[in-house]
C-alpha positions as a printed Julia matrix, in Angstrom:
98×3 Matrix{Float64}:
  -5.46   -7.02   -0.16
  -3.12   -9.83   -1.19
  -4.21   -9.34   -4.8
  -2.9    -5.77   -4.71
   0.38   -7.03   -3.27
   0.75   -9.58   -6.06
   0.1    -6.95   -8.73
   2.59   -4.51   -7.2
   5.08   -7.35   -6.74
   4.89   -8.16  -10.45
   6.48   -4.83  -11.34
  10.24   -4.4   -11.53
  10.04   -1.58   -8.99
   8.53   -3.24   -5.91
   9.28   -6.48   -4.06
   6.22   -8.36   -2.75
   7.73   -8.56    0.74
   8.3    -4.79    0.84
   4.73   -3.68    0.28
   1.86   -3.18    2.71
  -1.76   -2.59    1.75
  -4.55   -1.49    4.09
  -7.7     0.6     4.26
  -7.64    4.29    5.15
 -10.48    6.65    6.0
 -12.27    8.05    2.95
 -14.94   10.75    2.98
 -16.88    9.33    0.04
 -16.58    5.55    0.45
 -15.79    5.21    4.15
 -12.57    3.37    3.37
 -10.08    3.44    0.48
  -7.14    1.18   -0.43
  -3.7     2.58    0.45
  -0.35    1.01   -0.43
   2.99    1.68    1.23
   5.94    0.31   -0.72
   9.73    0.23   -0.66
  11.36    0.89   -4.04
  13.84   -1.62   -5.44
  17.3     0.02   -5.21
  18.22    1.77   -8.45
  14.63    2.34   -9.56
  12.48    5.44   -9.37
   8.85    4.54  -10.1
   6.2     7.24  -10.11
   3.08    6.87   -8.01
   0.89    7.7   -11.02
   2.46    4.94  -13.13
   1.92    2.34  -10.4
  -1.68    3.48   -9.87
  -2.44    3.18  -13.6
  -0.8    -0.27  -13.67
  -2.89   -1.43  -10.71
  -6.12   -0.05  -12.21
  -5.35   -1.91  -15.42
  -4.84   -5.22  -13.59
  -7.45   -4.99  -10.81
 -11.11   -4.14  -10.37
 -11.55   -0.44   -9.59
 -12.55   -1.01   -5.97
  -9.47   -3.18   -5.34
  -6.89   -0.83   -6.84
  -5.08    1.5    -4.44
  -6.25    5.1    -4.49
  -2.8     6.26   -3.37
   0.69    4.85   -2.95
   3.39    6.2    -0.63
   7.05    5.24   -0.78
   8.76    4.36    2.5
  12.39    3.57    3.33
  11.67    0.23    4.98
   8.84   -1.89    6.29
   8.94   -2.01   10.1
   9.08   -5.6    11.3
   8.67   -7.44   14.58
  11.42   -9.58   16.06
  10.05  -12.59   14.16
   9.94  -10.71   10.85
   6.23   -9.96   10.64
   5.41   -6.54    9.19
   3.97   -4.07   11.7
   1.06   -2.9     9.59
  -0.86   -1.46   12.55
   2.04    0.87   13.34
   1.95    2.28    9.8
  -1.84    2.38    9.57
  -2.23    4.33   12.84
  -1.34    7.76   11.41
  -3.99    7.45    8.68
  -6.74    6.82   11.23
  -5.84    9.56   13.76
  -8.86   11.67   14.62
 -11.33    9.28   12.97
 -14.28    7.75   14.8
 -13.92    4.31   13.26
 -10.7     2.34   12.98
 -11.32   -0.54   10.64
């Protein structure tokens, strides 16, 4: 997942520290790559453009299948991103929580 973060962080639209990547439930594959990112102020990237950029730089199975834009990455008191908190809504109602 760090590879996806590095690729997204190499754009002018996303900062490495403001992106989270995790697996979400997928009917066909069981799990698909999902990215949640915070836009750099003053930019307005399109999800489609970022997906094409990632597919160009990464193997198909590593590239995110979808990207959502969020206002901020929730963090713990020590600054660690709370990925589980964001991932929870994508796994609601699923039997397996990878």
